[in-house]
BATORMI-378841 format. One record per atom (N, C-alpha, C): x, y, z; residue number from 1; residue in three letters. Coordinates in steps of 0.02 Angstrom, whole numbers, plus 32768, in hexadecimal, padded with zeros to 4 digits. Example, Ala and Ser with C-alpha at 12.3 -4.5 7.8 and 13.67 -1.06 7.14 Angstrom:
X|Y|Z|roti|markol
8294|7EE4|8186|1|Ala;
8267|7F1F|8186|1|Ala;
8294|7F5B|8186|1|Ala;
8282|7F90|8162|2|Ser;
82AC|7FCB|8165|2|Ser;
8285|8002|818A|2|Ser;
This chain:
X|Y|Z|roti|markol
AD2F|D450|C13D|1|Unk;
AD32|D419|C175|1|Unk;
ACF6|D3E8|C15A|1|Unk;
AD10|D3B3|C16D|2|Unk;
ACEE|D370|C15E|2|Unk;
ACC7|D355|C19D|2|Unk;
AC75|D356|C198|3|Unk;
AC56|D345|C1C5|3|Unk;
AC25|D2FD|C1B4|3|Unk;
AC29|D2E3|C1E0|4|Unk;
AC02|D290|C1E5|4|Unk;
ABD0|D298|C217|4|Unk;
AB92|D27D|C200|5|Unk;
AB5A|D26E|C236|5|Unk;
AB42|D222|C220|5|Unk;
AB3F|D201|C265|6|Unk;
AB3B|D1BE|C261|6|Unk;
AB12|D1AA|C2A1|6|Unk;
AAF4|D165|C28D|7|Unk;
AAD5|D14A|C2CF|7|Unk;
AAF5|D10D|C2E2|7|Unk;
AAF5|D0F9|C31D|8|Unk;
AB11|D0C1|C337|8|Unk;
AAE9|D0AE|C37D|8|Unk;
AB02|D061|C388|9|Unk;
AADF|D04C|C3CA|9|Unk;
AB13|D028|C3F1|9|Unk;
AB27|D049|C42F|10|Unk;
AB5F|D033|C456|10|Unk;
AB3B|D007|C48D|10|Unk;
AB2B|CFC1|C479|11|Unk;
AB0C|CF9A|C4A8|11|Unk;
AB35|CF94|C4F7|11|Unk;
AB72|CF92|C4EB|12|Unk;
AB9E|CF89|C52A|12|Unk;
ABA9|CFC5|C54D|12|Unk;
AB9D|D002|C536|13|Unk;
ABA6|D03F|C552|13|Unk;
AB7E|D055|C597|13|Unk;
AB89|D093|C5AB|14|Unk;
AB6A|D099|C5EB|14|Unk;
AB24|D0B9|C5E3|14|Unk;
AB22|D0D7|C5A9|15|Unk;
AADD|D0FB|C5A2|15|Unk;
AAA9|D0DB|C577|15|Unk;
AABD|D0C7|C545|16|Unk;
AA91|D0AC|C515|16|Unk;
AA5A|D079|C521|16|Unk;
AA71|D04B|C543|17|Unk;
AA45|D012|C55D|17|Unk;
AA0E|D035|C59C|17|Unk;
AA1E|D062|C5BB|18|Unk;
A9FC|D081|C5F0|18|Unk;
A9C8|D0B2|C5CF|18|Unk;
A9E5|D0CD|C58F|19|Unk;
A9AB|D0FF|C57C|19|Unk;
A96F|D0D2|C560|19|Unk;
A985|D098|C543|20|Unk;
A941|D067|C528|20|Unk;
A929|D049|C55B|20|Unk;
A948|D033|C599|21|Unk;
A920|D01C|C5C9|21|Unk;
A8F0|D04A|C5F3|21|Unk;
A900|D086|C5F8|22|Unk;
A8DF|D0BC|C62F|22|Unk;
A8BB|D0E8|C5F9|22|Unk;
A8C5|D0DC|C5B7|23|Unk;
A89B|D110|C588|23|Unk;
A8A9|D14E|C583|23|Unk;
A8E6|D167|C58D|24|Unk;
A8FB|D1AB|C586|24|Unk;
A92C|D1B8|C550|24|Unk;
A925|D200|C549|25|Unk;
A957|D21E|C515|25|Unk;
A993|D249|C534|25|Unk;
A9C6|D248|C51C|26|Unk;
AA10|D261|C531|26|Unk;
AA27|D289|C50F|26|Unk;
AA43|D2BF|C522|27|Unk;
AA6A|D2F2|C4F3|27|Unk;
AAAB|D2FE|C520|27|Unk;
AAEB|D2D4|C503|28|Unk;
AB2D|D2D7|C535|28|Unk;
AB58|D308|C508|28|Unk;
AB6D|D32F|C527|29|Unk;
ABA3|D360|C519|29|Unk;
ABE4|D356|C53F|29|Unk;
AC12|D333|C510|30|Unk;
AC5E|D328|C530|30|Unk;
AC85|D35B|C538|30|Unk;
AC94|D35D|C583|31|Unk;
ACC3|D3A6|C59A|31|Unk;
AD0A|D389|C591|31|Unk;
AD20|D344|C5A4|32|Unk;
AD5D|D33F|C595|32|Unk;
AD74|D2EC|C592|32|Unk;
ADA8|D2DB|C57A|33|Unk;
ADC0|D28A|C57E|33|Unk;
AE05|D296|C579|33|Unk;
AE29|D26A|C5BA|34|Unk;
AE75|D25A|C5BF|34|Unk;
AE81|D21C|C5D3|34|Unk;
AEBB|D208|C5C8|35|Unk;
AEDB|D1C7|C5E5|35|Unk;
AF0C|D1E7|C620|35|Unk;
AF0A|D1B8|C65B|36|Unk;
AF2D|D1C4|C692|36|Unk;
AF43|D179|C6AE|36|Unk;
AF7D|D168|C6A7|37|Unk;
AF9E|D12C|C6AE|37|Unk;
AF87|D0FD|C693|37|Unk;
AF5E|D0C7|C6AF|38|Unk;
AF31|D093|C685|38|Unk;
AEE7|D094|C683|38|Unk;
AED1|D0CE|C689|39|Unk;
AE85|D0DF|C684|39|Unk;
AE7C|D11E|C656|39|Unk;
AE3B|D119|C636|40|Unk;
AE32|D151|C60C|40|Unk;
ADF2|D170|C632|40|Unk;
ADEB|D1B4|C61E|41|Unk;
ADC0|D1D8|C649|41|Unk;
AD9B|D203|C613|41|Unk;
AD49|D205|C611|42|Unk;
AD23|D22B|C5EE|42|Unk;
ACF1|D251|C618|42|Unk;
ACFA|D292|C600|43|Unk;
ACC2|D2B3|C631|43|Unk;
AC8D|D2D5|C60F|43|Unk;
AC5E|D2DB|C621|44|Unk;
AC15|D2FA|C5FC|44|Unk;
ABE7|D30B|C626|44|Unk;
ABBC|D33F|C5F5|45|Unk;
AB83|D356|C61D|45|Unk;
AB38|D33B|C5F1|45|Unk;
AB10|D320|C60F|46|Unk;
AAD7|D2F7|C5F9|46|Unk;
AA96|D311|C60C|46|Unk;
AA71|D31F|C5D9|47|Unk;
AA2E|D339|C5E6|47|Unk;
A9F9|D309|C5DF|47|Unk;
A9CE|D2F2|C60D|48|Unk;
A9A5|D2B0|C605|48|Unk;
A95C|D2D2|C5F5|48|Unk;
A944|D2B9|C5C6|49|Unk;
A8FC|D2C1|C5A6|49|Unk;
A8CE|D28F|C5BA|49|Unk;
A8A6|D290|C5CD|50|Unk;
A863|D254|C5D2|50|Unk;
A836|D25E|C60E|50|Unk;
A801|D231|C61B|51|Unk;
A7D7|D238|C653|51|Unk;
A803|D236|C694|51|Unk;
A7E8|D25C|C6C9|52|Unk;
A812|D26B|C6FA|52|Unk;
A81D|D232|C727|52|Unk;
A7F5|D1FC|C72C|53|Unk;
A80C|D1B8|C752|53|Unk;
A83A|D195|C731|53|Unk;
A842|D19A|C6DB|54|Unk;
A87B|D188|C6BE|54|Unk;
A8AD|D196|C6C0|54|Unk;
A8B6|D1ED|C6C8|55|Unk;
A8FA|D200|C6C9|55|Unk;
A914|D1FD|C70B|55|Unk;
A8E7|D1ED|C748|56|Unk;
A909|D1DE|C78C|56|Unk;
A91A|D19E|C78A|56|Unk;
A900|D161|C76E|57|Unk;
A917|D11E|C764|57|Unk;
A958|D125|C738|57|Unk;
A95A|D146|C718|58|Unk;
A995|D146|C6DA|58|Unk;
A9D6|D159|C716|58|Unk;
A9D2|D18C|C732|59|Unk;
AA03|D1BB|C75F|59|Unk;
AA13|D181|C797|59|Unk;
A9ED|D165|C7B2|60|Unk;
A9F0|D12F|C7F1|60|Unk;
AA23|D0FD|C7D1|60|Unk;
AA04|D0D6|C78F|61|Unk;
AA30|D09C|C77B|61|Unk;
AA6F|D0BD|C76D|61|Unk;
AA81|D0FC|C750|62|Unk;
AAC4|D10F|C73C|62|Unk;
AAE2|D124|C782|62|Unk;
AAD1|D132|C7B4|63|Unk;
AAF6|D132|C7F7|63|Unk;
AB15|D0F5|C80C|63|Unk;
AB06|D0AF|C7F1|64|Unk;
AB14|D077|C7FF|64|Unk;
AB49|D067|C7CF|64|Unk;
AB50|D07C|C7A1|65|Unk;
AB7C|D069|C76A|65|Unk;
ABCF|D06D|C779|65|Unk;
ABEC|D03B|C773|66|Unk;
AC31|D032|C78E|66|Unk;
AC62|D05D|C76C|66|Unk;
AC4F|D078|C733|67|Unk;
AC89|D0A0|C709|67|Unk;
AC77|D0E1|C717|67|Unk;
AC3D|D100|C73D|68|Unk;
AC35|D138|C756|68|Unk;
AC71|D155|C78D|68|Unk;
AC8E|D17C|C784|69|Unk;
ACC8|D193|C7BE|69|Unk;
ACAA|D1CA|C7E6|69|Unk;
AC82|D1FF|C7C1|70|Unk;
AC6E|D235|C7E5|70|Unk;
AC29|D241|C7B6|70|Unk;
ABF4|D263|C7E3|71|Unk;
ABAF|D261|C7D7|71|Unk;
AB9F|D2A6|C7ED|71|Unk;
AB80|D2D5|C7D0|72|Unk;
AB49|D30F|C7EE|72|Unk;
AB15|D30E|C7D0|72|Unk;
AAE3|D318|C7F9|73|Unk;
AA9C|D321|C7CB|73|Unk;
AA77|D34E|C7E4|73|Unk;
AA5F|D373|C7AF|74|Unk;
AA36|D3B2|C7C2|74|Unk;
A9FE|D3AF|C791|74|Unk;
A9B6|D394|C7B4|75|Unk;
A986|D38C|C786|75|Unk;
A990|D34E|C751|75|Unk;
A982|D368|C712|76|Unk;
A995|D334|C6E6|76|Unk;
A9D3|D339|C6C7|76|Unk;
AA00|D368|C6EB|77|Unk;
AA48|D378|C6C6|77|Unk;
AA79|D354|C6E7|77|Unk;
AAA4|D32B|C6CB|78|Unk;
AADA|D308|C6E5|78|Unk;
AB2C|D322|C6DB|78|Unk;
AB49|D327|C701|79|Unk;
AB96|D325|C6F8|79|Unk;
ABBC|D2EF|C70E|79|Unk;
ABDC|D2CB|C6DD|80|Unk;
ABFD|D28C|C6F9|80|Unk;
AC4C|D28A|C6E2|80|Unk;
AC69|D255|C703|81|Unk;
ACA9|D250|C6E6|81|Unk;
ACA7|D1FA|C6E8|81|Unk;
ACB9|D1DE|C6AF|82|Unk;
ACBF|D191|C6A2|82|Unk;
AD07|D17D|C6A0|82|Unk;
AD0F|D14D|C6CC|83|Unk;
AD57|D12D|C6CE|83|Unk;
AD63|D0EA|C6C3|83|Unk;
AD82|D0D8|C689|84|Unk;
AD89|D09E|C674|84|Unk;
ADD3|D085|C666|84|Unk;
ADE1|D046|C66F|85|Unk;
AE21|D02A|C655|85|Unk;
AE3B|D03B|C619|85|Unk;
AE6D|D050|C602|86|Unk;
AE80|D05C|C5C0|86|Unk;
AE7A|D023|C59C|86|Unk;
AE93|CFEF|C5B4|87|Unk;
AE83|CFA3|C58E|87|Unk;
AE3F|CF9D|C56C|87|Unk;
AE14|CFAE|C5A4|88|Unk;
ADCD|CFA0|C588|88|Unk;
ADAC|CFD2|C54F|88|Unk;
ADCB|D01B|C55C|89|Unk;
ADC1|D046|C51E|89|Unk;
ADD8|D02F|C4E3|89|Unk;
AE11|D00F|C4E1|90|Unk;
AE3D|D00E|C4A1|90|Unk;
AE20|CFD2|C483|90|Unk;
AE06|CF91|C4B4|91|Unk;
ADF5|CF5B|C49A|91|Unk;
AD93|CF65|C47E|91|Unk;
AD7E|CF8F|C491|92|Unk;
AD36|CFA6|C46F|92|Unk;
AD3E|CFE2|C439|92|Unk;
AD7A|CFF0|C42B|93|Unk;
AD94|D029|C404|93|Unk;
AD5F|D06E|C407|93|Unk;
AD4E|D07B|C453|94|Unk;
AD24|D0B7|C459|94|Unk;
AD53|D0F2|C460|94|Unk;
AD90|D0F1|C46E|95|Unk;
ADBC|D12D|C476|95|Unk;
ADBE|D14A|C43A|95|Unk;
ADBB|D12E|C402|96|Unk;
ADBE|D151|C3B8|96|Unk;
AD7F|D196|C3B6|96|Unk;
AD55|D184|C3DE|97|Unk;
AD1C|D1B8|C3D8|97|Unk;
AD28|D1F8|C400|97|Unk;
AD5C|D1F8|C41A|98|Unk;
AD6E|D232|C44B|98|Unk;
ADAA|D245|C422|98|Unk;
ADC2|D23A|C3F1|99|Unk;
ADFF|D255|C3D4|99|Unk;
AE09|D2A2|C3DA|99|Unk;
AE4A|D2BF|C3E7|100|Unk;
AE52|D307|C3E3|100|Unk;
AE4E|D322|C396|100|Unk;
AE4F|D2F7|C367|101|Unk;
AE3E|D30C|C322|101|Unk;
ADFB|D315|C30C|101|Unk;
ADCB|D302|C347|102|Unk;
AD8E|D308|C332|102|Unk;
AD68|D34C|C350|102|Unk;
AD2A|D35E|C33E|103|Unk;
AD10|D3A0|C34D|103|Unk;
ACD1|D386|C354|103|Unk;
ACAA|D383|C390|104|Unk;
AC68|D376|C399|104|Unk;
AC43|D3A6|C394|104|Unk;
AC19|D3A7|C35B|105|Unk;
ABEF|D3DE|C338|105|Unk;
ABB8|D3F1|C366|105|Unk;
AB95|D3AA|C37C|106|Unk;
AB5F|D3B4|C3A1|106|Unk;
AB5B|D383|C3E1|106|Unk;
AB3B|D395|C417|107|Unk;
AB39|D35A|C44D|107|Unk;
AB18|D319|C434|107|Unk;
AB41|D2EE|C44A|108|Unk;
AB35|D2A5|C43C|108|Unk;
AAD8|D29A|C449|108|Unk;
AAB2|D283|C420|109|Unk;
AA7B|D281|C430|109|Unk;
AA59|D231|C426|109|Unk;
AA4B|D215|C46A|110|Unk;
AA37|D1D1|C468|110|Unk;
A9E9|D1CB|C476|110|Unk;
A9BC|D1A8|C450|111|Unk;
A972|D1A7|C453|111|Unk;
A960|D16F|C478|111|Unk;
A926|D16B|C48C|112|Unk;
A907|D137|C4B7|112|Unk;
A90F|D0FB|C4A1|112|Unk;
A923|D0EB|C46D|113|Unk;
A935|D0A4|C44B|113|Unk;
A987|D08B|C45C|113|Unk;
A99F|D0BF|C479|114|Unk;
A9E6|D0BC|C483|114|Unk;
AA0B|D0BB|C441|114|Unk;
A9FC|D0D4|C411|115|Unk;
AA16|D0F0|C3D1|115|Unk;
AA45|D13B|C3D8|115|Unk;
AA88|D12F|C3D6|116|Unk;
AAB3|D16C|C3D6|116|Unk;
AAB9|D191|C398|116|Unk;
AAAC|D1D4|C394|117|Unk;
AAC3|D1F3|C356|117|Unk;
AAE9|D226|C365|117|Unk;
AB21|D21B|C337|118|Unk;
AB64|D240|C33F|118|Unk;
AB72|D270|C310|118|Unk;
AB8A|D2B0|C319|119|Unk;
AB96|D2E1|C2D8|119|Unk;
ABDB|D2F9|C2EA|119|Unk;
AC08|D2E1|C2CB|120|Unk;
AC59|D2F5|C2D0|120|Unk;
AC71|D311|C297|120|Unk;
AC9E|D341|C2A1|121|Unk;
ACD0|D35C|C270|121|Unk;
AD0B|D35F|C279|121|Unk;
AD36|D362|C234|122|Unk;
AD75|D35F|C239|122|Unk;
AD9A|D375|C20B|122|Unk;
ADD9|D38C|C20A|123|Unk;
ADFA|D3A2|C1C1|123|Unk;
AE13|D371|C1A4|123|Unk;
AE14|D332|C1B2|124|Unk;
AE36|D2F4|C18B|124|Unk;
ADFC|D2C4|C188|124|Unk;
ADEE|D2C1|C14B|125|Unk;
ADBC|D28C|C137|125|Unk;
ADCC|D24D|C14F|125|Unk;
AE02|D23E|C154|126|Unk;
AE1E|D1F2|C15D|126|Unk;
AE0A|D1E5|C19D|126|Unk;
AE02|D215|C1D1|127|Unk;
ADF4|D217|C213|127|Unk;
ADA9|D207|C224|127|Unk;
AD8D|D218|C1FD|128|Unk;
AD44|D205|C1F3|128|Unk;
AD1F|D1CD|C1DB|128|Unk;
AD45|D1B5|C1A1|129|Unk;
AD43|D171|C18F|129|Unk;
AD5F|D13C|C1B7|129|Unk;
AD88|D14E|C1DD|130|Unk;
ADA0|D11A|C218|130|Unk;
AD6A|D119|C242|130|Unk;
AD46|D155|C25D|131|Unk;
AD18|D147|C28E|131|Unk;
ACD8|D122|C26C|131|Unk;
ACC3|D12F|C234|132|Unk;
AC8D|D114|C21B|132|Unk;
AC89|D0BA|C20A|132|Unk;
ACD1|D0AA|C1FB|133|Unk;
ACDC|D070|C1F1|133|Unk;
ACDD|D041|C239|133|Unk;
ACEB|D067|C26D|134|Unk;
ACF2|D056|C2AF|134|Unk;
ACA0|D04B|C2CF|134|Unk;
AC7D|D078|C2B9|135|Unk;
AC32|D07C|C2CA|135|Unk;
AC14|D03F|C29E|135|Unk;
AC23|D039|C264|136|Unk;
AC04|D005|C248|136|Unk;
AC11|CFBB|C25A|136|Unk;
AC49|CFB8|C264|137|Unk;
AC71|CF7A|C277|137|Unk;
AC5A|CF60|C2C2|137|Unk;
AC56|CF97|C2E1|138|Unk;
AC4B|CF83|C341|138|Unk;
AC13|CF90|C359|138|Unk;
ABF1|CFB7|C330|139|Unk;
ABB6|CFE4|C358|139|Unk;
AB75|CFF3|C32D|139|Unk;
AB6B|CFC9|C2F7|140|Unk;
AB3D|CFC4|C2C9|140|Unk;
AB30|D004|C2B6|140|Unk;
AB61|D02D|C2A0|141|Unk;
AB63|D077|C281|141|Unk;
AB3A|D078|C233|141|Unk;
AB1A|D0B1|C239|142|Unk;
AAF8|D0C5|C1FB|142|Unk;
AB08|D10E|C1EC|142|Unk;
AB2F|D114|C1B1|143|Unk;
AB38|D161|C18F|143|Unk;
AAF4|D182|C184|143|Unk;
AAE9|D1C0|C1A3|144|Unk;
AAC3|D1DF|C18F|144|Unk;
AACC|D221|C155|144|Unk;
AB03|D23F|C15E|145|Unk;
AB26|D269|C12E|145|Unk;
AB73|D26B|C13A|145|Unk;
AB95|D278|C101|146|Unk;
ABE6|D278|C115|146|Unk;
ABEE|D2BB|C0DA|146|Unk;
AC00|D2E8|C0E3|147|Unk;
AC0C|D32B|C0B8|147|Unk;
AC47|D35F|C0CF|147|Unk;
AC54|D384|C096|148|Unk;
AC86|D3B4|C0B2|148|Unk;
AC62|D3ED|C0AB|148|Unk;
AC5F|D41C|C0DE|149|Unk;
AC3F|D45D|C0E0|149|Unk;
AC64|D48F|C109|149|Unk;
AC45|D4D6|C10A|150|Unk;
AC5D|D504|C126|150|Unk;
AC31|D51A|C158|150|Unk;
AC4C|D511|C19A|151|Unk;
AC1F|D512|C1CA|151|Unk;
AC19|D550|C1E9|151|Unk;
ABDB|D56C|C1F8|152|Unk;
ABC5|D5AF|C210|152|Unk;
ABB4|D5A7|C25B|152|Unk;
ABB7|D5D9|C27B|153|Unk;
ABB3|D5D6|C2C3|153|Unk;
AB77|D5A6|C2D8|153|Unk;
AB3F|D5B4|C2B3|154|Unk;
AB02|D591|C2BA|154|Unk;
AB00|D545|C2B6|154|Unk;
AB3B|D52F|C2A0|155|Unk;
AB46|D4DD|C29A|155|Unk;
AB54|D4C1|C2DD|155|Unk;
AB71|D4E9|C2F7|156|Unk;
AB7B|D4D0|C349|156|Unk;
AB53|D4E2|C37D|156|Unk;
AB40|D4AF|C3B0|157|Unk;
AB1C|D4C0|C3D9|157|Unk;
AB3E|D4BE|C427|157|Unk;
AB42|D506|C43E|158|Unk;
AB72|D509|C47A|158|Unk;
AB49|D506|C4BB|158|Unk;
AB5E|D4DD|C4DE|159|Unk;
AB38|D4C5|C522|159|Unk;
AB30|D501|C54A|159|Unk;
AB5E|D52E|C53D|160|Unk;
AB69|D564|C56C|160|Unk;
AB29|D596|C55E|160|Unk;
AB15|D595|C522|161|Unk;
AAE6|D5C5|C503|161|Unk;
AAA4|D5B0|C517|161|Unk;
AA93|D572|C529|162|Unk;
AA54|D560|C53D|162|Unk;
AA38|D57B|C576|162|Unk;
AA01|D5A3|C563|163|Unk;
A9DC|D5CE|C5A1|163|Unk;
A9C4|D5A7|C5D3|163|Unk;
A9BA|D5C0|C60E|164|Unk;
A99E|D5A0|C641|164|Unk;
A956|D58C|C63C|164|Unk;
A944|D55A|C621|165|Unk;
A8F5|D550|C61F|165|Unk;
A8E0|D52F|C653|165|Unk;
A89A|D531|C667|166|Unk;
A883|D513|C6A6|166|Unk;
A876|D4CB|C679|166|Unk;
A866|D49A|C6B3|167|Unk;
A85E|D453|C695|167|Unk;
A824|D44E|C65C|167|Unk;
A7EA|D477|C66B|168|Unk;
A7AF|D475|C647|168|Unk;
A7C1|D49F|C5FD|168|Unk;
A7EF|D4D1|C606|169|Unk;
A808|D4F0|C5C5|169|Unk;
A82F|D4BF|C598|169|Unk;
A85F|D49F|C5B4|170|Unk;
A88A|D46A|C58E|170|Unk;
A863|D43E|C574|170|Unk;
A829|D419|C5A5|171|Unk;
A815|D3E8|C585|171|Unk;
A7E1|D3F7|C545|171|Unk;
A7BE|D43F|C53C|172|Unk;
A798|D450|C513|172|Unk;
A7C2|D45D|C4CF|172|Unk;
A7FB|D47E|C4D7|173|Unk;
A824|D493|C4AB|173|Unk;
A846|D458|C47C|173|Unk;
A852|D421|C4A8|174|Unk;
A87F|D3DE|C489|174|Unk;
A847|D3BC|C466|174|Unk;
A80C|D3BF|C486|175|Unk;
A7D2|D391|C468|175|Unk;
A7C2|D3B6|C422|175|Unk;
A7C2|D3F9|C41E|176|Unk;
A7A2|D422|C3E3|176|Unk;
A7E6|D40D|C3B1|176|Unk;
A81B|D415|C3C5|177|Unk;
A85F|D407|C395|177|Unk;
A85A|D3BF|C377|177|Unk;
A852|D390|C39C|178|Unk;
A862|D351|C384|178|Unk;
A81E|D329|C360|178|Unk;
A7E3|D350|C36D|179|Unk;
A7AE|D341|C342|179|Unk;
A7A5|D35D|C30B|179|Unk;
A7CF|D393|C2FA|180|Unk;
A7CC|D3A7|C2B0|180|Unk;
A7A0|D3EC|C2BC|180|Unk;
A79A|D413|C2E2|181|Unk;
A775|D43C|C2F4|181|Unk;
A791|D483|C2C2|181|Unk;
A7D7|D48E|C2CD|182|Unk;
A7FF|D4BC|C2AC|182|Unk;
A80F|D4A9|C25F|182|Unk;
A7F2|D474|C247|183|Unk;
A808|D46A|C202|183|Unk;
A7DB|D489|C1E0|183|Unk;
A7DF|D494|C193|184|Unk;
A7BD|D4A0|C16A|184|Unk;
A7A8|D482|C12A|184|Unk;
A76F|D462|C120|185|Unk;
A733|D474|C14C|185|Unk;
A732|D44C|C195|185|Unk;
A70C|D45B|C1C2|186|Unk;
A706|D451|C202|186|Unk;
A6F6|D409|C200|186|Unk;
A708|D3D8|C22E|187|Unk;
A6F9|D39D|C22F|187|Unk;
A6C4|D395|C25F|187|Unk;
A6C5|D3C0|C291|188|Unk;
A699|D3B9|C2C5|188|Unk;
A683|D3FC|C2E7|188|Unk;
A647|D407|C300|189|Unk;
A621|D441|C31A|189|Unk;
A628|D443|C366|189|Unk;
A61E|D47B|C387|190|Unk;
A62F|D483|C3C8|190|Unk;
A5F3|D459|C3FE|190|Unk;
A5C4|D454|C3D8|191|Unk;
A58A|D431|C403|191|Unk;
A599|D3E9|C3FE|191|Unk;
A5BB|D3CC|C3CE|192|Unk;
A5D5|D382|C3D7|192|Unk;
A615|D381|C408|192|Unk;
A63B|D3AF|C405|193|Unk;
A66D|D3B3|C43D|193|Unk;
A652|D3BB|C481|193|Unk;
A628|D3E3|C491|194|Unk;
A613|D3EF|C4C9|194|Unk;
A5F6|D3AF|C4E4|194|Unk;
A5D3|D389|C4BB|195|Unk;
A5A8|D34B|C4D0|195|Unk;
A5E2|D304|C4DB|195|Unk;
A61C|D312|C4BF|196|Unk;
A657|D2EA|C4C9|196|Unk;
A670|D2FD|C508|196|Unk;
A67C|D33F|C522|197|Unk;
A6A3|D349|C564|197|Unk;
A66C|D349|C592|197|Unk;
A62B|D33C|C57C|198|Unk;
A5ED|D32F|C5B0|198|Unk;
A5E6|D366|C5DC|198|Unk;
A5E9|D3B2|C5B4|199|Unk;
A5D5|D3EC|C5D7|199|Unk;
A59A|D409|C5A9|199|Unk;
A585|D43D|C5BC|200|Unk;
A55B|D461|C594|200|Unk;
A57D|D487|C55E|200|Unk;
A54B|D4A4|C523|201|Unk;
A575|D4B3|C4F1|201|Unk;
A583|D4F9|C503|201|Unk;
A566|D528|C533|202|Unk;
A57F|D568|C550|202|Unk;
A5C1|D55C|C56E|202|Unk;
A5C1|D521|C59D|203|Unk;
A5FF|D518|C5C8|203|Unk;
A646|D510|C59F|203|Unk;
A632|D4EA|C564|204|Unk;
A66B|D4D4|C53D|204|Unk;
A67E|D508|C514|204|Unk;
A64E|D53C|C502|205|Unk;
A666|D56D|C4CE|205|Unk;
A68C|D5A2|C502|205|Unk;
A671|D59D|C544|206|Unk;
A69C|D5CE|C574|206|Unk;
A6DF|D5C4|C57E|206|Unk;
A6F7|D583|C584|207|Unk;
A732|D562|C5A3|207|Unk;
A757|D55F|C558|207|Unk;
A73C|D54F|C526|208|Unk;
A76A|D54F|C4E2|208|Unk;
A778|D593|C4CB|208|Unk;
A746|D5C6|C4DC|209|Unk;
A75F|D618|C4C9|209|Unk;
A78D|D636|C4EF|209|Unk;
A79A|D619|C531|210|Unk;
A7D0|D631|C560|210|Unk;
A815|D60E|C557|210|Unk;
A803|D5D6|C539|211|Unk;
A845|D5BB|C521|211|Unk;
A85E|D5D5|C4EA|211|Unk;
A833|D5F3|C4B3|212|Unk;
A853|D60B|C47B|212|Unk;
A86E|D641|C47D|212|Unk;
A847|D66C|C4C0|213|Unk;
A853|D6BC|C4CA|213|Unk;
A8A9|D6AC|C4E1|213|Unk;
A8B6|D67B|C516|214|Unk;
A8F6|D671|C538|214|Unk;
A926|D65F|C508|214|Unk;
A91D|D62D|C4E2|215|Unk;
A94E|D61F|C4A3|215|Unk;
A962|D655|C475|215|Unk;
A924|D673|C460|216|Unk;
A938|D6AF|C430|216|Unk;
A964|D6D8|C458|216|Unk;
A957|D6F0|C48F|217|Unk;
A97C|D729|C4B7|217|Unk;
A9C6|D71B|C4B1|217|Unk;
A9CE|D6D3|C4CB|218|Unk;
AA17|D6BC|C4D7|218|Unk;
AA41|D6BD|C498|218|Unk;
AA27|D6D7|C461|219|Unk;
AA54|D6D9|C429|219|Unk;
AA3D|D71C|C406|219|Unk;
AA1F|D745|C430|220|Unk;
AA24|D78F|C41B|220|Unk;
A9E7|D7A0|C3F5|220|Unk;
A9B6|D76B|C3EE|221|Unk;
A97A|D787|C3C7|221|Unk;
A93A|D78F|C3FF|221|Unk;
A909|D7B4|C3E8|222|Unk;
A8CB|D7BB|C400|222|Unk;
A897|D7A1|C3E7|222|Unk;
A856|D78A|C40A|223|Unk;
A816|D782|C3F7|223|Unk;
A7E0|D79F|C41E|223|Unk;
């Protein structure tokens, strides 16, 4: 299977500019895409990460978005349905990113600068080439890698397997993950992470340890 990872900026999209404005990170997992009549519908689950007040502002802003048809919120987790005229989707070439020929390897990650990171798979290399050309032409796309690989189960991130972590546990784990704590050699130590999270070293270690235990247990491992 061919897999491409690339970044792009959708300045006219629903989420990208909001991430930048409110300084939050989002993980979006697409659940469905379909066309009915003259309208296209895209549904997904979104995890929002950032300062509590910023997450709140992001969600309040999203509630005012004219293209949001349905919206459910629980904490920093959002379930939404986006409705757009098909003419608008075709004009912006966005529907290509939801083709049934594609496999979304991992949830779409958008950083606090509004940069989206996509990781897509397809049996047809030409399909991915088409995606990359569209991203480069219309959304300032940049290729990270494009290769033919044999996928193992670990290459996929299943939302249903994400354990129920508390807000503090999620924050501690994602902070460690994105700052290179789990890389070799480590790029950061626990004391620095605790300082970034603005809690004591002991408290940070407690939240991270419990997060790791839940995550490991969800895949059948014990620590």
